[in-house]
Structure formats: C-alpha cells, structure tokens
N, C-alpha and C positions, 0 to 999 in steps of 0.2 A: 804488290811489291815489285819494284823494278830494280835491276842490277845497276849499280853506279860504280864507276871507277873512282878510286880515291888516289890522290897524289900527295906525296910527301911535300911539305913546304919548300924543301931545298931542291926538289926535282926540277923546278922551273929553271934553275941555273945551269943544269946539264943539257948538252945537246941530246936530242931525242932521236934514237935509231928508228928507221922505218920498219913497219910491219909489212911483210910481203906474203901474200897468200899464194901458194904454189897452185898451178892449174889443177893438179890432182885432188886438191882439197875442195875446190869449188862445188863439185856435184853434191858432196855431203852436206854442205852448207845450204844450198838451194833446196835440196830435198827436205831437209829438216824444217826450213822456213815455210815451205809450201804445206807440209803436213800440219804444222802447228797453226798456220793461218786457216787451214780447212777445218780445224777443230773449233776454233773460236777467232773471230775477227780481232786483230790486235795482238794475239798470242805469238804470232810469227815475229812481230816487231819486238815484243818482250824478249823472245829468244835471241834475236840479233843484238839487242842491248847487252844481254848477259854474255853472249859470245864475244862481243867487242871488249867487255870488261875483262874476260879471260885472256884475250889477246894482249891487252894492255898490261895485265899482271905478268904475263909471260915475258913481255919486253922489259918491264921495269924491275922485276925480281926473278930472273930466270933460275938462279941458284936455289931458290926456295921450293922448286918443284922436282919431283923424283925423275930419275931416268927411266924411260920405257925400254930403251935398248941403245947401246953404244952412245952416240952423241945426241940422241933424241930424248927430249923430256916430255912430260905430259902434265896437263892442268885440267882439273874438273870444272865444268861449267856450272855455276850456281843455278839452282832452281830447275835445271833440266838434266836429264840423264845422258849427258854427252861429255866426251873428253876431247881435248885438243892436243895433237902431237906437234911439237915445234923444235926447231934447232936455233940455238943462240949463236950467232956469229959476230965477229967484231963490227961488221957493217950493218947488220939487219937481224931482225927476228923473222925466221922463216916458218910459216904455218904450213905443215906438210900433210895434215889430215884432221878431219873432224868426224868423230864416230859416235854412234849410239853406244852406250856402255854395255849393252847386251850383245853387241856385234861379236862375231867369231874372233877370238883372240889371235888366231893365226893370220887373219886378214890385217889386223892392226899391226902385228909384228912385221909382216911383210912390208908395210908402208914405212915403218920406222927404221928400216935398214938403209 
C-alpha cells in the first residue's frame, strides 16, 4: 500500500501555495529515509511518498490539523510513526520538523516555538 494524495475536484482552480521545507527539518527526513531504505529496499521511497502526501494535506487542509503549539500544527504520516510540524502562512506552508512519534516531546515542543 502506497500513500497517495487526493485532491478535491475544485482544487485545480485555486492557486497552489508552495511547500517550503525549512533547513532544520531536512536531517529528520533524510535520517528516516535512510533507515527505512536500510530495512528494505524501496521502503524509504514509500516513506517519502507518505511524507509528501502529509505535506500536501497540510497545505491543502491546514485547519483540519491540531495545533502542537502556538501557530504550529501537526499532521501524522500515514503508515509510518512520524509527525510533521508545519506553519500555515498566507504565502506558503512551512515544514519545520519531521519527528519519529516516540521522540522526546520536549524536543518537538522546542522546534514548534
């Protein structure tokens, strides 16, 4: 099973905001990709597809995800025990962190401020 993004039929008519991955989020993404790819070839690619679907959902439906702290929201990655922290701005969706769900909550809170 691979994660697929779904788009609403009317979504094509709206301008699409860019998704910007902040530099501090990149290590978490590459570490997770490498770990899953080491477990089984192709699993890292599956992780990335599910992560991209989470990014797209955050951009397309930001208000449907709970706040983690202040203006930072979180979305759970399907099939994988990861959460994405993001901020929705008028100009872009900012991905500020990708964390394993068993990560120390204080580290997650620190990033979400």
